[in-house]
N, C-alpha and C positions, 0 to 999 in steps of 0.2 A: 497392502502387503506389509511385511515386517522387515526390520533391518536393525543393525547394531550401530549405535552412535560411536562406540569406541572399539571397533573390531580388532585393533592391534593388541588389545589386552588379552586376546585369546592365546597369545604367545606364552602366557603364564601357565597354560594347561600342563605341559610336561614337567613343570618345576618340581612337583612332589615325587614323580618317578625318578627324576635325575638325582634328587636328594636321597631317595631310598636306595638307588643303585650305587651311588658313589660315595656317600657319606658313611662313616662308621656308625655302628649301632650305639645307642645311648646306654651307658652303664651307670647305675646309681650305686654309690658306695654305701655299704651297710655292714654292721657288726655281725660276724659269723664265726662259727667254730670250724676250723679246717681239720678234716679227717684225712690222713694220708692214704687210708685204704678205702676211700669212698667208692672208687670204681669197682673194687671187689665186692663191697656190700651191695651195690646195684646189681651186679651179675648174680649174686646169691639169691636175691629176691625176685629176679627176672624182670626188673624194670630199668628203664634208661631215663636219665634226667632230661627234661624237656627244656628247650631253649626259650628264654623269655623274650618279650617284645612282639611287635606285629609282624616280624619277618616270618614267624612260623604260623601266623594266623592269616591265611589267605582271604577269608571272608571279611575280616575287619579291614584288611588292606584295600580290597575292592570297594568297600563301603566308604572308606576315607577318600579314595580317588573319585568316587561318584559325587560325594558332597563337595569336594574341591572343584570339580568341573561345573557343578551347579552354581557355586559361589562366583567363579570366574565369569560364567555366563551372565549372572546378575550384574556384576561390576561393569561388563561390556555394554550394559544398558540396552537391552532389546526394546524397541518401540514399534508400535503399529502406526504406519503412515496412512492417513486417510486420504480421500480424494481431494485434489487441490481446489481451493476456493479462489476464484478469479474476480478481480475488481478492475474496472476500467477507469482511468483517470485522464481528464482532458489535458492536452498539451498546448492549448492555445487559449488566450484570453482576448475577447472582443469587446471594445467599448464603443457605444453608439452615442454620438453627440448630435442633437437635433435642435435646429433653430426654431424657436417659438415666438419670435419677435412679431411686432404688429403687422409687418408686411406679409406674414404667412397667411393672413386672412383673405388675400387676393384670390378670387374665384376664377382661375384660368386652367383648372384641371377638370377632368370628367371621370366619373366612376364607371363601373362595369355596365350600368344601364344607360349611360350616355348623359346623365345629369351633371350639371356644373357643380363642382365642390371646391372648397378652398384648398390651398396647398397643404396645410397641416393634415387635413382629413385624408388626402391622397397619400401623404407620407405614412400616416398611421396604418392605412390598409396594406401598403406594400411592406412596411417594416414588420407588421404582425406576421405576415407569411414568412419573412426572413427569419424571425425568431423561432418559429415552429420548425424550421429546417435545421436549426443549429442545436440539436438535442444534446450533443456531447461537449459543447463548448460553454465556458463561463462567459456570461454576457453582463454588461453594465450599461447604465443609461444616464446621460447628462443632458439636461435641458438648459438652453442659454438664450438670453435676450440681451438686456443691458448688463447682465451679469451671468455667470455660469453656476449652476446648482446641481449637485449630485442627486439624482432621483432614485437610483438603485445601484448598490455596489456590485462588484463582480459576483455572479451567483449562477447556480444551476437551476434555481427556481424560476424557470421561464414563465410559468403561469402568473406569478406575482409581477414579474417584469412587464408582461403584456398588459396587466391591469393598470399598472402605474403609467404606462405609455398612453393607454386609452383615456385615463383621467386627466391628462395634461391639456391645457388650454392656451389659446393664443393670448399673449400679453402677460402671462403669469410671471415671467422673468423680466418684464420690462419691455418697452417698445423698441429699444435700440438693439444693436448686434455686437457681441463681444466674442469674436472668433478666437483671438489670442488667449483670452481667459479660459475659453472652453478647452483649448488644447492643453494649457497649463494644468487645469484641474484634472484632465484625463491622465496626464503623465503622473500626477500625484497619486491617483487611485491605482494606476497600473504599477507604480513602484512597489506597492504592497503585495503584488502577485509574484509567484515563484516560477511561473511558466516561462519557457524560453521565448516563445513567439507571442508578441503583443501587437494588437492591431487596433487602430482607431478609425472609425468611419464617421466622417464629419459631413453633415448636410446643412446647407445654409442658402438663403435667397437674398442676402444683403451684403453690405460692405462693412468692414470692421470700423467702428467709430468710437467705441467706449471701453476698449480693453486697457488694462493696466500694463499688459505686455504685448508687444507687437506680434502679429502672426508669424513674421519671418523669424524672429528670435525664438518663439515657441517651437517652430518647426526645426530649428537648429538644435534645440534641446532634445526634441524627440529623436532626431537622427543620432545624437550621441548616446541616448539610452536604448537605441535599437528598436524603437516603436515605429511601425509602418503606418502611415496615415493615407487613407483613401478619401478623396474629397468629392463631393457632389454639389454642383451648383444648379439651382432651379429658379433663380430670379431672372429679371430682365436686365441685361447689360446696357440697354439703352435708356433705362430709367435714371432718375436723379436722386441724390441723397441716400437715405437708408434703404430705399427699394432697389438701388442699383447694385447688382452682384459683381464683385471684382473677380472675374474669371481668371485673369492673369495671376492674381495672388493665390487662388486655389490651385492653379497649375504649379506654381512655385513650391507650395507646401507639399504637394504630392511628390514632386521631383526630388525635393530635399531629403525625403524620408524613404525613397524607393517605392512609393505607392503609385496609385493610378488616379487620374482626374477624369470625372465624368460630367456631362452636361445633360440635364433632364428637362425636356421641354413639355412633356405630358406624362400622364400616368403610365402609359405603356412603356415609354422609354425608361421611366423610373423603375418599373418592375424588371425590365431587362438589365438595368444597372445592378440591382441587388442580386439577380440571378448570376451575373458575371462575377460579382464579389463572392458569391457562394462557391463558385468554381475556383477563384483565385485563392481562397482560404479554405481548402477542403477539410473535411472532418479528419482529425488525427487524435487518437487516444493511445495511451500507454497502458498495457495490460499488466497488472500486478497480480502475482500468484502466490498463494500461501498454502502450505500443506500442514494441517494440524497433526500432531503426534500424541499418541497415548502411551505412557510408560508401561512396560511389561516386566520390569526387573523384579517385581514382587512375586512373579510366578516361579522362576528358578530359585529365588531366595526362600520362598515358602516351601518349595519341594525339598530343598536342602535341610531346612529346619525340621520338616516333618519326618524325613528319613532318619535324621539324627535322633529325634525324639523317640520314634518307634523302636529303633535299635536299642536304645538304653532302657526303654520300658521292658522289652523282651529280655534283655540281659538281667534286669533286676528281678523279673518274675521267674526266670529259669531255675535258679537254685530252690526256690520254694516249691515249684512243680516237681522237681526231682525228689525232694524229701517226701512229698505226698505219694509218689509212686513206689517208694521202698516200703515193704511190709514191716510191721512192728516186730522188734526183736532182731532184725537183720541189719547189720552194719553195712553201709554202702562201701563198695570197693573203690 
């Protein structure tokens, strides 16, 4: 459909008529011989003097009004509004922090066929399905062991993210567990995001022993920044050293940030946890709409110029045509 960007300019349409109706006619001062008996001479020859100006020329007056209306329409800027173009923008950022310390090689999980697999292999299978379900969210990946390392920034390229997760291996980040550093690095990456909702899903099977920042302090920083942390513990709380998962610390991290704490004892439980997280953080997108416009002001402007040009061409050619129609030797009246 078409519309006017400045429809209020149409108020200028009656301006010429108001000027013609209420303003006095323009008179140009010229040198002339005044004859006191001019009226008598006019009656003697049977002619009456014609008034000058456009007031006596109805055709020219209508032409001027038409040209003025077209010019005002062009100034009001008619445009053709095309169909809206919609784009969906995610409103939530999700960061995945996955423990790849040495203890993740413990084979106490089973796959779909019942075969024993290590913890990291089970996590990969479940997280891959979670990534596929989050099509409208930006996801990031952090791997941590003795230190925390960004594997993928927040991105909508979930295929690349899945490949990077699949290529990760146990011990790549060191044998120890740095939960606090993983939270701190996640906060740094999430700071660059502009979305209002920011979520960190932290999965570990060990106890923090090598972080430069304690998990409690990192959780407090996350709470201040409005980042929700969901924690998943998959280790053995009865083990010792690095292999012992501190379930109480994970519970405190989740509580401090308004998140949820989960305990995964097998692959089915882990799959249920990520399904629950998928429900806790449902898909949310913001639809942005833009309607392209094509300017049409050149149509009334071109029509006004064309009408004006055609009129003057006809006016210029009319006296020549009149002379051609008068026979030779006859003076035009």
